Structures are given as structure tokens and as C-alpha cells.
C-alpha positions as a LaTeX table, in Angstrom:
\begin{tabular}{lrrr}
\hline
Residue & $x$ (\AA) & $y$ (\AA) & $z$ (\AA) \\
\hline
Met1 & $-165.72$ & 123.50 & $-36.38$ \\
Met2 & $-162.86$ & 121.95 & $-34.47$ \\
Ile3 & $-165.48$ & 120.08 & $-32.07$ \\
Phe4 & $-167.28$ & 118.93 & $-35.12$ \\
Ile5 & $-164.14$ & 117.12 & $-36.59$ \\
Met6 & $-163.41$ & 115.81 & $-33.17$ \\
Leu7 & $-167.16$ & 114.12 & $-32.95$ \\
Leu8 & $-166.28$ & 112.90 & $-36.25$ \\
Ile9 & $-162.99$ & 111.13 & $-35.21$ \\
Glu10 & $-164.82$ & 109.92 & $-32.28$ \\
Leu11 & $-167.50$ & 108.35 & $-34.55$ \\
Ala12 & $-165.35$ & 106.81 & $-36.64$ \\
Lys13 & $-163.16$ & 105.36 & $-34.01$ \\
Ala14 & $-166.36$ & 103.47 & $-32.56$ \\
Gln15 & $-167.40$ & 102.28 & $-35.84$ \\
Asn16 & $-164.13$ & 100.80 & $-36.51$ \\
Met17 & $-163.26$ & 99.34 & $-33.13$ \\
Ser18 & $-166.48$ & 97.01 & $-33.55$ \\
Met19 & $-164.82$ & 94.92 & $-35.91$ \\
Pro20 & $-161.05$ & 93.50 & $-35.77$ \\
Leu21 & $-158.73$ & 95.18 & $-38.38$ \\
Lys22 & $-156.46$ & 92.93 & $-40.28$ \\
Asn23 & $-152.99$ & 93.59 & $-41.78$ \\
Val24 & $-151.39$ & 92.72 & $-45.00$ \\
Leu25 & $-150.53$ & 89.08 & $-43.65$ \\
Gly26 & $-154.03$ & 88.55 & $-42.76$ \\
Thr27 & $-153.86$ & 88.36 & $-38.90$ \\
Glu28 & $-154.97$ & 91.22 & $-36.43$ \\
Leu29 & $-153.52$ & 94.56 & $-37.07$ \\
Lys30 & $-151.10$ & 95.59 & $-34.44$ \\
Lys31 & $-150.40$ & 99.22 & $-33.56$ \\
Cys32 & $-147.68$ & 101.21 & $-35.60$ \\
Cys33 & $-146.70$ & 103.98 & $-33.14$ \\
Asp34 & $-147.57$ & 105.91 & $-30.21$ \\
Ala35 & $-144.95$ & 108.32 & $-30.13$ \\
Pro36 & $-145.34$ & 110.18 & $-32.37$ \\
Arg37 & $-148.80$ & 109.11 & $-32.03$ \\
Thr38 & $-149.93$ & 108.02 & $-35.79$ \\
Gly39 & $-152.46$ & 107.18 & $-37.93$ \\
Phe40 & $-155.37$ & 109.02 & $-39.65$ \\
Tyr41 & $-157.37$ & 108.98 & $-36.60$ \\
Arg42 & $-154.07$ & 109.65 & $-34.42$ \\
Asn43 & $-155.05$ & 106.21 & $-32.46$ \\
Gly44 & $-151.42$ & 104.86 & $-33.06$ \\
Phe45 & $-153.14$ & 102.13 & $-35.88$ \\
Cys46 & $-152.74$ & 102.66 & $-39.47$ \\
Gln47 & $-156.71$ & 102.60 & $-39.74$ \\
Thr48 & $-158.65$ & 104.37 & $-42.84$ \\
Gly49 & $-162.13$ & 105.16 & $-43.37$ \\
Pro50 & $-164.37$ & 107.08 & $-45.75$ \\
Gln51 & $-162.56$ & 110.70 & $-44.24$ \\
Asp52 & $-159.33$ & 109.11 & $-45.14$ \\
His53 & $-158.88$ & 110.41 & $-48.69$ \\
Gly54 & $-154.70$ & 109.87 & $-48.48$ \\
Thr55 & $-155.30$ & 106.09 & $-47.29$ \\
His56 & $-152.96$ & 106.22 & $-44.53$ \\
Val57 & $-152.45$ & 102.48 & $-44.08$ \\
Ala58 & $-148.65$ & 101.72 & $-44.48$ \\
Cys59 & $-146.89$ & 101.33 & $-41.21$ \\
Ala60 & $-143.52$ & 102.50 & $-41.74$ \\
Thr61 & $-139.89$ & 103.37 & $-40.35$ \\
Val62 & $-139.27$ & 106.64 & $-42.34$ \\
Thr63 & $-135.65$ & 107.45 & $-43.56$ \\
Lys64 & $-134.08$ & 110.51 & $-44.02$ \\
Glu65 & $-134.02$ & 109.86 & $-47.87$ \\
Phe66 & $-138.17$ & 109.15 & $-47.75$ \\
Leu67 & $-138.51$ & 112.30 & $-45.44$ \\
Glu68 & $-136.39$ & 114.33 & $-48.00$ \\
Phe69 & $-138.48$ & 113.27 & $-50.91$ \\
Thr70 & $-142.04$ & 113.77 & $-49.48$ \\
Lys71 & $-140.97$ & 117.05 & $-48.39$ \\
Ser72 & $-139.86$ & 117.99 & $-52.14$ \\
Arg73 & $-143.48$ & 116.61 & $-53.03$ \\
Gly74 & $-145.19$ & 118.98 & $-50.95$ \\
Asn75 & $-145.54$ & 117.11 & $-47.67$ \\
Asp76 & $-143.11$ & 118.24 & $-45.24$ \\
Leu77 & $-143.14$ & 115.83 & $-42.45$ \\
Ile78 & $-140.39$ & 117.08 & $-40.67$ \\
Thr79 & $-141.44$ & 120.50 & $-39.74$ \\
Pro80 & $-143.41$ & 120.25 & $-36.04$ \\
Arg81 & $-146.75$ & 121.82 & $-36.79$ \\
Pro82 & $-147.87$ & 122.32 & $-33.16$ \\
Glu83 & $-151.21$ & 123.76 & $-34.02$ \\
Trp84 & $-151.74$ & 119.99 & $-35.53$ \\
Asn85 & $-150.59$ & 118.50 & $-32.71$ \\
Phe86 & $-147.73$ & 117.39 & $-35.11$ \\
Pro87 & $-144.16$ & 117.10 & $-33.58$ \\
Gly88 & $-142.29$ & 116.37 & $-36.74$ \\
Leu89 & $-140.66$ & 113.15 & $-37.57$ \\
Lys90 & $-136.94$ & 112.09 & $-38.07$ \\
Pro91 & $-135.16$ & 109.11 & $-39.26$ \\
Gly92 & $-136.16$ & 106.07 & $-37.10$ \\
Asp93 & $-139.74$ & 107.11 & $-36.33$ \\
Lys94 & $-142.46$ & 105.11 & $-37.39$ \\
Trp95 & $-145.69$ & 106.77 & $-39.24$ \\
Cys96 & $-148.82$ & 105.70 & $-41.31$ \\
Leu97 & $-148.04$ & 106.65 & $-44.66$ \\
Cys98 & $-150.43$ & 107.29 & $-47.48$ \\
Ala99 & $-150.52$ & 104.08 & $-49.63$ \\
Leu100 & $-149.94$ & 106.04 & $-53.06$ \\
Arg101 & $-146.98$ & 108.08 & $-51.55$ \\
Trp102 & $-145.22$ & 104.84 & $-50.48$ \\
Ile103 & $-145.76$ & 103.59 & $-53.87$ \\
Glu104 & $-144.45$ & 106.97 & $-55.48$ \\
Ala105 & $-141.43$ & 106.63 & $-53.19$ \\
Lys106 & $-140.78$ & 103.07 & $-54.08$ \\
Lys107 & $-140.79$ & 103.90 & $-57.85$ \\
Ala108 & $-138.13$ & 106.54 & $-56.81$ \\
Gly109 & $-136.08$ & 104.07 & $-54.72$ \\
Val110 & $-136.69$ & 105.79 & $-51.37$ \\
Ala111 & $-139.48$ & 103.61 & $-50.10$ \\
Pro112 & $-139.15$ & 103.14 & $-46.24$ \\
Pro113 & $-139.05$ & 99.55 & $-44.62$ \\
Leu114 & $-142.54$ & 98.66 & $-43.66$ \\
Asp115 & $-143.84$ & 96.70 & $-40.62$ \\
Leu116 & $-146.13$ & 94.43 & $-42.05$ \\
Glu117 & $-147.90$ & 93.49 & $-38.99$ \\
Ala118 & $-148.90$ & 97.21 & $-38.69$ \\
Thr119 & $-149.80$ & 97.70 & $-42.19$ \\
Asn120 & $-153.47$ & 97.53 & $-42.73$ \\
Glu121 & $-154.72$ & 95.03 & $-45.06$ \\
Lys122 & $-156.21$ & 97.85 & $-47.55$ \\
Met123 & $-152.37$ & 98.57 & $-48.80$ \\
Leu124 & $-152.82$ & 95.23 & $-50.93$ \\
Glu125 & $-155.11$ & 97.39 & $-52.76$ \\
Phe126 & $-152.06$ & 99.17 & $-54.17$ \\
Ser127 & $-149.23$ & 96.63 & $-53.92$ \\
Ser128 & $-148.59$ & 93.21 & $-54.03$ \\
Ile129 & $-147.84$ & 90.84 & $-50.79$ \\
Gln130 & $-144.52$ & 90.00 & $-52.46$ \\
Asp131 & $-143.52$ & 93.93 & $-53.17$ \\
Leu132 & $-144.57$ & 94.69 & $-49.23$ \\
Lys133 & $-142.38$ & 91.71 & $-48.09$ \\
Lys134 & $-139.42$ & 92.73 & $-50.06$ \\
Ala135 & $-139.82$ & 96.03 & $-48.06$ \\
Gln136 & $-140.38$ & 94.59 & $-44.73$ \\
Glu137 & $-138.34$ & 95.78 & $-41.65$ \\
Ser138 & $-135.20$ & 93.45 & $-41.03$ \\
Asp139 & $-136.11$ & 91.59 & $-37.73$ \\
Gly140 & $-132.08$ & 91.86 & $-37.32$ \\
Asn141 & $-131.42$ & 88.13 & $-38.57$ \\
\hline
\end{tabular}
């Protein structure tokens, strides 16, 4: 079963690599994070496909408030899960979030900031570019 799943992931990667992916700004999708390795396909990008029922397209820098919020909703991103090669997240880590979880967190006032260059254009099906820009990470200026 595990080999079958790995083959599906590799096939999906090969299909998605044939065309450039776009971010919410309309430019080429940048990598979200390699440490920890994120994305539905664990390639560092917030890519999505038919197998990704959670639509992991929002590249966010997670906060303590968000991590506690999502844990309270049944998605514990804090606890390491070695059997899934998941180290657990801490505030400041970047991670590809499910679009609807980010929206839910936004409504609750705990949405983490987004890296729009690494947030997949699919996120625009869930939120306006104006709202996404309001949630954009500060570049220090």
C-alpha cells in the first residue's frame, strides 16, 4: 500500500512539473519551505491536485495562536509524527495550510501571515486578493 501511495505522489509531481505553477500574484510559484518540508506532495511547494482534498495552497508562517487554534479543531500540527515523517511545527515555521482552515482562522482572528509569492493561485478561489494582501507577511519595511 505504501509503495502505491508513493507511486501516486511521484506521478502527480511529474504531471505538475510539466507546467509552471502560479501564485496569487500571477507570477511563478515560489517554494514555501524545505525545513520542515511542506506541501501536500512534500516538495516544499504549496501545490495541489485531485488527491489533495484539503487544498494545501496557503503558504503561512505559523503562529502560536494559529497552532493552538488548529489543534483545538482536531489538526495537531505541534506534535511530531515520525511515522509520517512530520517533525511538528513551532511558531515561525512556514507551512502549506489548507485553504479552508486559513479562512476559518481568519474569521476567528488568528490567521497566520502569508507569503503570497509561495501561496498557490488556487487560494483565490477561497479568498480575495485584497484579503490575502492584508494578511501578507511584513517585509520589514
